[in-house]
N, C-alpha and C positions, 0 to 999 in steps of 0.2 A: 377518441383514442381507444384502440382495441386492448384486450388483456395482454396480448403478445407485446404490443408497444409499451405498455405499462411495465411489464416485467423487464423488457430490454432497458428502459430508462432507469429502473431500479438497479439493475446490474451495472449500468454505466455510472450511476451515482456512487455505488459501492466502490468501484474502481477509482473514481476521483477521490473518494475519502481515503482509500489506501495510499494513493499517490501523495495526498497532503500529509498523511501520517509519515510516510517515507521521507518526505522533504523535512518535516519537523525532526525526525530522528537523525537525519544527516546533519542538521544544524546543531543539535544537541551533542552529537558525537564529536564534533569539532572542538567543543568546549569541555569535554569530560576527561576523566582519568582513563588510563589504559584499560582497566577492567571494565569500566562502564562502556568504553568504546567497543570492546569485544562483544559485549552483550548487545549493544545497539546494532552492530554490524550483523549479528545473527538474526535479530528481529527484522532488519532491512532485507536480508536474504529471503526470509520467510514471506515478507510482503511482496517482494519482487516476483516470487513464484506464484503467489495468489493473483497478482496482476496479470502475469503472463497466461496463467490458466484461464482467467476470466476473459481475456482478450482473444483467446483461441476460438471461443464459441461464437 
């Protein structure tokens, strides 16, 4: 495996980690108070942006 492939795999692993974190936040948001839900939604938006940016490359 070349260095380029390794970096690509590392990037893909990070995206998968963010997706898992996003799924977890979504689950938590369903069971939380309104304030916590707003906070979770803000974090989800940030993670979605990171995922979108990473997948553009």
